[in-house]
C-alpha positions in Angstrom: 33.6 -114.4 -131.7 33.4 -112.8 -135.3 31.6 -109.7 -134.2 34.2 -108.9 -131.8 36.8 -109.6 -134.5 35.2 -107.3 -136.9 34.6 -104.5 -134.3 38.4 -104.6 -133.4 39.1 -104.4 -136.8 36.9 -101.5 -137.7 38.6 -99.4 -134.5 41.7 -99.4 -136.5 39.8 -97.9 -139.8 41.2 -94.9 -141.2 38.8 -92.1 -143.2 40.2 -89.3 -145.7 38.3 -86.7 -147.3 39.0 -86.8 -150.8 39.6 -84.2 -153.6 36.0 -84.5 -154.8 35.1 -84.0 -151.1 34.0 -88.1 -150.7 34.9 -90.1 -147.7 37.8 -92.9 -148.3 38.1 -95.8 -145.5 40.4 -98.6 -145.2 41.5 -100.6 -142.5 45.4 -101.3 -142.3 46.3 -104.6 -142.4 43.5 -105.8 -144.8 44.4 -105.3 -148.3 41.9 -104.4 -150.6 39.4 -103.6 -148.2 38.0 -100.2 -148.6 35.1 -98.0 -149.1 34.0 -94.7 -150.7 31.1 -92.9 -150.0 29.6 -89.2 -150.3 29.4 -89.2 -146.5 31.5 -90.7 -143.4 28.7 -93.0 -142.1 27.7 -94.9 -145.2 31.9 -94.9 -145.5 31.7 -96.6 -142.2 28.9 -99.0 -143.2 30.4 -100.0 -146.7 33.6 -100.5 -145.0 32.2 -102.9 -142.8 30.3 -104.7 -145.3 33.7 -105.0 -147.4 35.5 -106.2 -144.4 32.5 -108.8 -144.0 32.8 -110.0 -147.5 36.9 -110.1 -147.5 36.3 -112.3 -144.4 34.3 -114.8 -145.9 36.1 -115.0 -148.9 39.3 -115.6 -147.1 37.8 -117.9 -144.8 36.5 -120.0 -147.6 39.8 -119.8 -149.4 41.2 -121.2 -146.4 43.8 -118.0 -145.8 45.2 -116.8 -142.6 43.1 -113.6 -141.4 45.2 -111.0 -139.8 45.8 -110.6 -136.3 43.9 -107.6 -134.7 45.2 -106.2 -131.6 47.4 -109.4 -131.0 44.6 -112.1 -131.9 42.9 -113.5 -134.7 39.6 -115.3 -134.7 39.5 -119.1 -134.3 36.9 -119.7 -137.3 36.4 -123.2 -138.2 36.5 -124.0 -142.2 34.8 -127.3 -142.1 
């Protein structure tokens, strides 16, 4: 369930090449989740790591997670 949520969110990731030729990635709707790396694949991995940490923090603080493709994960916080 959580893996599918992360995979769905990652499908919405946007990547840009910055002036310094590094890659910047973010996911619309996931405020504060971003990555910046010298090449695309490390940027993708760092973005996924940031997303996972963001989800864990949000769950620990009892925040609602944004819906992805019309659904949000059912994560128990007890």
